[in-house]
N, C-alpha and C positions, 0 to 999 in steps of 0.2 A: 284617448290617451294623448298626452302632449309632451313635448321635449323642447327645452331651450338650452343653448350653449352660449356663453359669453367669454371672449378671450381678449382681455385688455389688462394692461399692467395696473390700472387704477383699482382693479378689483382684487389685487393680490391679498390673500389672507395669511400668507406665510412668506418669509424672505427667500429670495433666490439663493440657492446654495452654490457658492463659487468654488470651482475646482481649479486651483492655480498650480500647475505643475511646471515649474519654471526652469528646468534644466535643459540645456542644449548640449549636443555632442560635438566635440571638436573633430575636425578632419586632420589634425596633426598626425605626424608619423607614429606617435606613440599609440595610436588607436588603429590597429589593423582592421581592414574591412574584409580581409580573407582569413579564414580559419582553417587550419590543418589539425586533424584529430583522428583518434581511433585507428582503423585499418585503412590508411590512405584516403580517408574521407575528407571532403573539402566543401565549404560554402563560401560564396563571395557576395557582399552587400553592395549593390550598385547605387549611384547617386539618385536614381529614379525611385529607389525603394524596393526594387526587385531583388530576389535572392537566387543566385545561380549555384547549383551544386555540380560537382564533378570530381576529378582526381588528376592532379599534376604534381604529386609529391610522393615521397618514399617513407613517410613517417609510419611507425608502428608503435603504438603505445596503449596499454590498457587503462592508463589514468592520465597523469599530468602531461601538458604540452604547452607550447608558446610559439607565437609568430611575431616577427618584427618586419615592418614595412618602412621603406624610405619615404622621403618627401614626394617622390613621384608616384606613390601608391602601389609600387610593385613589391613583392616579397623579397627581402634581402636574406633573412635567416629564419630557420625554425628549428625547434629542439624538443626532445622528450625528456630532457634532464640527464640523459646518459650520452647522447650524441648530438652534434650540431651540424646541420646541413645549410648550404647556401641556397639562394633562390632557384638555382638550376636543378636542385636535388642531389648535388655532389656533396660528399662528406668534407667538411672544412678541414684543412690541414691542422693536425693536433686537436681535432674536434671530437675525438673518441675518448672514452673513459672519463667522462665528466662525473663529478661526485654526486650528482642527483640520481634519482631512481625513477624509471617510468612506472613503477608501482607506488609512487607517492602521489597523493591526490592533487597536490600543488607543487609539482616537481620542478617547475622552471618559470622564470619571468625575464623579460627583456626590459631594460630601461636606459634611455639616453638622456642624461640631465639637460643637455643643451645641444641642439643640432650642430652648432658651429664648433663644438669641441671634438667631434669625430670619435668620441669615446662611448662605446656601448657596453653596458653591464649585463651580464648573464647570471642570474641568481638561481641556485639549485637547492633542493632539499632531499635528504635521504628518505627511504621508506621507513614507516613506523618511527621508532626512535633510534635509527641506525647511527653508526659511529661517525659517518661523514657529516651529519648535521646540516647546518645552513652554510653554504659557501658562495663565493662569487668568482667570476672570471671576467676579464676585460678584453674586448675586441677593439683594436685600433686599426688604422689604415694598413699597418704592417701585419695584421692578422692576429691569430690567437697564439701568443708566444707562451712557451712553458712556464715562464716566471709569472705570467698573468693568469694562470689556470688554477682552479680549485683552491682559491685562497680561503681559509677558514674564517668564518664570521661568528657563528655560534655553534660550537662543536656538539653540544648536547641539546638538540632541538627536535621539535615535532615536525610533522609534514606541513604545518600551516605557515603561510606567508601571503601578504597582500600589500599593495600600494594604495595610498590615498593622498589627497591633496593637503598641502600645507595651507594655512590661512592666507599666505601671501600670493597663492595661485601661481607661484613660480617653483617652489620647492616641493618635494614629495616626502612622505613618511613610508618607511618599510616596516610593517608590523609582523612580528614573529613571536613564538612562545617557546620557552625553555622546557625541556623534559624533566620530570620528577620535581618540579617546583610550581609555584603559583605565579611565576614571573613572566610578564610580557617584555620582550626586548624590541625597542622601537629605534630604528636608525633613520637619520635624516640624509636625503639627497639634496644638496644645494644645486644651484645652477651649474656648478663646476665639477663636483665630486661627491663621493660617499663619505660621510663622517662615521668612522667606525666606533666611536664611543656612544653606547646606546643610552636611551632614556628607559629606565627600568620601572615598571609598575607592578607591584605585588597586589593582585586583586583577583577575585573569582576563585575557582577551584584549583586544586593541584592536579597537574596533568601527569599521572603516574599509573602504576598497576599494569593491567593487561596492555600489551603493545598496541592494540587497536584503539586505545585512548590517545595515541599519537596521530591517529587518522581522523579525517573530518576537516572540511574546508573552513577558512576564515574569510570574511568579506567586510568591507567598509561601505557605508552609504556614499552616494555620489557627492554629497555636500561635505563629506568627511567628518560627520559629527557622531556617528554611531558605528559600532563594530559588533559583529556576531560570529560565533564559531560553533562548530558541531564536534561532539565527542562520540565516536562511533560505538565503542564498547559500553560506555555508561548510558547511552541512549539519551543524551542531554544536549541542549543548546544553551549557550551563555551569551548574554547581551551586555554591552558596555556603552557608556558615553565616552567619546574620544575628544580630547582637547587638541584640535589641530594647530594650535599655537605652541603648546608645550610638549605635545607628544605623549601625554599621560592618559591612561584609561581608568575610569571610575564608575561608580554606581552599578555594580553587577546585578543582573537578573538571571535566574536559573529557570529554564523550561525543561520539565522532566517528561518521562513516559514516551519518548520518541525512539521507537525500536530501530537500532542501527542507523542513527543519524549520519548524514554524509555531506550533501550539497547545501550551500547557503547562497541566497541572493536577496537584495532589497529591490523594491520597486523604485523607479527613478525619483519619486517624490519623497522617498525615505520613510514612508508611513506604513508600508506593508512588508512583512518578512515572509519569504518562502523557504521551506526546508524539504529536501529530498532524502530518501532513505534507501539503504541497500535492500530492504524488505519490499520495496516497490511502492512506497507511499509518497504522495506530494501533499505537503501541509502548508497552511496559510495562517499567519498571525497578524493582528492589527497592532500597530505601535503608536496609536494616537494618544495613549496615556502610558507614562513610564511607571507602570505598576505591575508587579509579577502576577497577581491574581487576575487583574484585568486582561493582561496579555494571554495568560494561560486559558482563560475562559473564552477568548476570541478565536481559539483554534478551530480551523475548518479543514476537514479531509477533502481535498480537491480531487484526488485520484488515487486509486489503489489497484495494483495489478501484480501478477506473479512474474515480475521482471525487475532486476536491479535498476534503480534510478540513480544516476551519478551526478555529475556537476551541473550546477545551475549557472547560467551566464547571461547577463543583460547584453543586448546587441546594440549596434548603432541606431536601430529603429526604436529603441527603448522597450522592446519586448523581451521577455525572458525565455531563453532556450534551455531545454531539458535533455540531457544525455540519457538515452535508453540503451542499456548494455546489450550488445549482440543484436542490434536492430538496424534495419535499413532506413529508419526514419529518425529524425530529430523531433522531439516534442516542443511545443511553444505555448507560453501563457500569453494570450492575445491582448488582454486588457488588465495588466498587472495591478493597477491602482484600485480596481474594484474589489470589494470584499465579497467572499462567498463564491458560489459557482459562477457568478457573473464575470469572474476574471477570465473565463472561457479558455480552459486548457484543451489544446488540440494535440493528441498524442502522435499524430502522423502529419505534422505540419510541413516538414521538409523531407522529400525523398532524396536519398543520397546516391542515386544512380548506381545501385548495386554494391556500394561500399558500406561498411558497417561502422557505426560509432560504438565506443565502449563506455567506460565510466567517466572519462575526462573530456573537458573542453578547454580551449585556450583561455587563460585568465587575463582579463583586460581591465585596466583602470581608466575610466572615462573622466575627462576633465569638463568643468563647466566653462562656458564662455560668459562674457559680460552682457550678452544679449539674450532675451527671451521674450515670450508673450504669454498672456494669461488665457487660460481656458475658462469656459463659463457654461452656465445652464440658462437657456433662453426659452421663451414660449413660442409655440408654433405661430407663424404669422408676423412675429416681431423681427426686426433687423438686428443681426449680430455685428458688433463693432470690434475692430482689432487695432492694436498698435504695438509697436516694438518697445520693450522696456530696455533702457540703457542708452549709451551714447551711439547714435547712428551717424554721426558726422564722418566717421571713417569708412562708411559703407560706400561702395561704388554703385550698387543697385541691389534690389531684392525682388523676390516674386513669391506671392502667396498662392497656395493651392487649396481650394475648398471642396472640390469634387472630382469626378472622373474626367471631365472634359478639360484638357489643359488650356483651352482658350476661353470658353465661356465661364469656367469655374475658377478663374485665377485673377490676380491683380498685382500690379507693380507699384501701387501706392503704399506709402509708409503707414497710413491709417485707413485701411480699406473697410468696407462694410459688405455684408452678404446676407441674403435671406434664403433660408432652407425651406423646402417645400414639404418635408415630411418629418415626423418625429424620429428620434433615434440618436445614436452616438456617431459623431463625425470626427475623423482624424484631420486636423488642420496641419499643413506642412508649410513652413517658412524657409526659403532658401536665400541666404545672404551671400553677397559677392564682394571680395576685397582683395586687391593685390594678386589677382589671378587665382585665388583659392575660393572655396565655397564652404559654408557650414549649413547643415540642415537641422532645423529645430522643429520638433513635433509637439503638438498639444491636442486637446480634445474640446469639442463643443457638444453639449447635450441639448437636444431640442425636445421639449415636452409639450403636450397639449392639455387643454382643460379636461377634467374628468368626463368620461362618457358613461352616462347612466342609461341603462336599458333594462327595465323591469319585466320586459316581455309583453306579449299580448294579453288582453283580458281573457280570463280563463276560469275554469272550475276544477275542484280537486275532490278526491275521496278522503274521508275522515282519517283513514289510516296511512295516507301518503302526502299530507300537506307539506310542501317544501317551505324553506325560509326564503325571503326576498334578499337579494345581494345587490348592494349599491356600487360594486366595482371599486376601482382604485381611485382614491381621493384623500384629502387631508381632513376635511370636515364633513359631517353628515347630519342632516336634520330630517326626520320622518314625521309624518302627520300624527303619529302616536306619541311624539315627544322624544323618541329614542334618538341617540346620537352615535349609534354603533354602525358598523359596515353592513351588518345583516340584522333582520328581525324575523321572528317567528309569527306565522299567521294563525289566528284563533277564531276568526269569524269572517262572514262575507262583508263586502263593502269596498270602498275606494281607498287605495293606499298611494301616497305620493312621497317622493324623496327629493330633497335639494342637496347636492354634493358640490364641494368647491375645493380648489387647490390654488396655488400661486398663479395659475394661468386662467382662471375663470370659474364659472358656475355652470352646472348642468342639472336638469331636473327631468323627472318622468313620473307618470302615474300608471297604475294598473288596477283593474276592478276584478275582485273575486266574486264571480257570479253565483256560484253554488258550492256548498260543501256536502257531498253526497255521503250517505251511510255506506258502509262496506259490507260485503258478504262475509260469512265466517266459514272457513274450512276446518273441520274437526274430525279427524280419523281416530280410530280405536287406539288403545295403548299398544306399545311395542310388545311383541310376544315371540315365543319360540315354538315351532311345530316339529313333528317327526318327519323324517325324510319320506317323501311320497304323498304327504298330506298337503292341503292348501288352505288359504284363508280368503274369504270374500270381503273386500273393502267396499264400504258404502259411502259415497259422497254426501248423501242425505238430502239432495234437493234437485228435482227434475227441471226446475225453472232456470238453473244456472248452467253456464258452459263449464264442464268439468274436464280438466286436462290432466291426464295421468302421465307422469314421467315425460312431460313436455311434448307428448304426441297423441296417446290414446285418449279418446273421449268417451263419454257415457257415465251413467251414475255409478255402475259397479265395475270392480276390477278384481281379477283373480290373481293372488300372490302365492307363488309356490316355490320360489328360489330365495336363497339368502340375499337380501338386498335392502336398500333404502328406497321407499316408494313415495314420490312427491305428487301431491294433489294440489293443483291451482284451480280456484273457482273464480269465474268472471261473470259480473252481472251486466245489465243492459247499459249502465253508465260507464262501462269499462273499468269499474272498480274491482280490485282483486284481493284475494287472500290465499294463503297456502298453509299446508301442514305436511309433515313427514311421518311415515310409519316405517319402523325398522323391523324386519323379519329375520329371525335366526332359525337355523335348521339344526336339529339334533338327530342322532343316529341310534339304532338299537345297539345295546352293549355287545362287546366281543370279548371272548376270553379263550386263552390257550395256555394252560399251566405248564405244559411240557409233556413229553412222552414219559411213560414209566421208566424209572432209572435205578441204577445201583451205584452206591458210593462207598468209599473206604470207611472202615470203622473210625470213629472219632473225627470224621469230617462233617461238614455241614453243606447244605445246598439251599439256595434262595428261590422260592417260587413266586412268580408275579402274576397278577390277575390280568394284566395287559388290556385294561379297558377303563373308561371313565364311568362313574356311577357309584352306587352304594354297594360296598363289598361286604360279604358275610362269609367267613371261613368256618370250617367244621368245628373249630374251638371257640367261635364267637368273635374272633378278631375282626376289625373293620378296616385294617390297613390294605394298601394296594399290594403288599408283599408280606411273606412270612419266612422265617428262617427255620429249616427242618434240621434237627439234630438227632432224630431217632427214626427207625423204620415205621412205616404205616401207610394208610390210605388218606390222602389229603384232597379236600375239595373246596370250591369257592363258588358262591352265587353272586352275580352282579345284576343290579336292578337300576334302571332309569325310567324316565317318563315314556320311553319308546319300547320297552320290553324287559325281559328277564332271561339270563342264560347261566348255565352252570358247567363246570368241568372238574374232572377228577384226575389225580396223579398218584401212582403207587411208588413209594420210595423204599428200596431194600438196602441193607448194609452188608458189607463183606470185608473179610481180612485182606489187606493189601500189603504185599512184601515190599521192603525197601530195596531200591535198585541203585547201585553206585558203580559206574564204569569210568575208569581212569586210563587215559592214554599214557604210553611209556616214553614218548618223545614228541617234540614239536619244533617247528622251524619258523621263527618270527622274522621272515625276510620280506614281508609285504606282498607276496605273490597271491594272497587270498586263499592259500591251501595250508591248513594246519598251522596258522599263524599264532594261535593262542593255546595255552594250557587251560582247558575248560572241562572239568569232570561232568559227566552226565548223571543226574540223580532223579529219582522218582519217589513219591510217597514219603517225603521227609518234611518235618515241621520246622525245625531250626537247623541252621547250617552255618559252618565257619571253616574256611580254607586257609591254611598257612603254607608258605613256601620258605625253606631254609637253605642257605648255602652250605658249603662244606665245613664252615667254622661254626655252624649252628645259629647264624644270625638270620632273623626274619627279613626276607627281601620282598615279600608280598603277602597280603592278607585281605580277605573280603568275607562279608556275610551274605552277599548276593549270589544266588545259585546260577544266575545268568552272566556273571562277571568272571572273566578268566585272566590269567597272567600273560602280558604281552612281551615278557622277556626283558623288561627294563627295571632298573633299580636307581632311585633318585633321578629319574628322567634321563638316564644314560643306559646304553646297551649293556646288559649283564654278560659276564664271561661265559663262553661255551663250556659245557660240562654237565655233571650230574647234580641234581638238586633233590632234597627230601621234601615230600609233601605230607601234610596231616589234615584230615577232615574230621571235625567234631560235629555230630548231628544228633537230633532228637526225633523219635518217631511220634505218631499221633497219640500213642498211649502215654507219652511223657517219659520214655526210657532214653537214656543217653548212651552214645556209642562213639568210638573213635576208630579211624582207619589210617594206615601209614603206607608209604611207598616211595618210589623214586621215579623221576622223570629226567630225561636228557634234553638239554637245550642245544640244538644243532644250528650252526651258522653256515 
């Protein structure tokens, strides 16, 4: 056997697939690195990439929440849409009774158009399609004044709102949706203020009907070109193109069949969409083509659990965090840009130190910087080259991190190079410094090797177990048989070889099939049923083979006497094997008990049962398992099966039975369990009807059920105390009709 491997770029048979994910995350105050959510839960993202969880806040919210940090990185304010706290956890003066609702999925947002203005906007939405709608409040250095609180912006609104970048990278767009229409209302934040005249786009579905159609998040991509929203009750997600110059939404795409859709988030490269559901599903869609069928067909179920999954939110590390209702853990999608299970969802990524998250996470709109770098795919052994895209003249310095060792695996060059020693996905971090601030930019490099072909050692096989040969992972395959597939089936002895190649090289291997041995044959008798207490002797049929019964007993013969499946495996001297299964059923002698001799009333009937499986023959030739007796006589039945024959006899006599009717003269429907109903006692009556009349002759109760009595109510209300007339009409078993009358007193 021989193997070769070649790893040189000159042998590439396919092009390197570049993965350029070009967005960096700004460290400006608009992007809080501390999140408050759920029941006093908290996480903080450090500049080193670590996440610290704890609790230093008083927030309590089942859904929406928001945090605002100042330029110094400390929390200045946080809110659940109904209350506003400062960074110390104290309720801000006039910070109660905001028009948002903590039961709104996107209840609140902070936005400061320009740090120098000292004007902070607090946006709120009401729950479902509540009357408060979309409002804003303004915080200034003077605080939250009554005149600046709960100013209506869109009175009839859904819970949905999000911010995204204007094309100028200075302004912002606030996207919301009106209730009971198909209209998006988009407002522009300039560098100075909020423009209250909206850009209105009539597109997509009408948000109406069940109030849960006002629930479900809306998000925009980081580059501000796509928007997606969830409609919980309809179980749909809508996608749109967003013109971040004009503020218009167009080109709607509807994704259906998403049970209780709720959370929305895009990967940072805008090419992958994630959707969470109240039903506990995490779904993924590819957006590489703007086509509804293509996107629908790309759907992948990433995770399903019996737990509500709430908001999805991309973090400063470009990973997507998943809120798990009533859980001590945050979930996280570790590689959001990878399609399928490779995105690596970790349901217990962040432990919240005994605090619980609920459905909501702080909604954060990240901005792009003008600096980034490209990720790539390289071959093992080749050198990876990096450079900063954009104007680097304003940078004071930078540092690259390629691995775990901050000294050996780092560089301060603007165009560094690095060689990875192993295949895999590597996170590359670039930290840039300017004017005393820093930005962190993340991207990925994938290192792949040439294909590794291993056809195994030279070997022999049995004719009934010849495996296929597998060439492993590669792009191109060439077998000595001329086949170009990953696997081939073997049909004869001889030497087989394969050459496999991909963009990083060629690998080859050979294997010789020395022998293909004949296989023994296991052949047991046909399945059968025996009587209880009998047995069957099974014969393997060959003394020269190793015979294994039920994976343990050996020998040619095996005694089977219980209901079971009996497995025989035979093994020859070449270790070739075959197996067969014999199924044994057990039958029992018949059993019969027609009943004791009995007497019944004239014109009554009684049913006699044979009480056994088998062939039934009654005295009249009937073959059913039961007969109906309507006249006196001696009845018998014989039951026969393969295990025996039994008979039984029953004598049935008829007698005259008198009708019995006993009626109480008073009852007390007070709920004490004693005499609460007027219920006559009757025997030997075929048909029965009871009527109750009040003093004016009006029927207040009637029934045909002998077991149903009057509870003292008329039209669901308590009847008056006093005397009532009753009448019972009945028919005996001979078909004669009778009536009885009397009085009963209702006592309270």
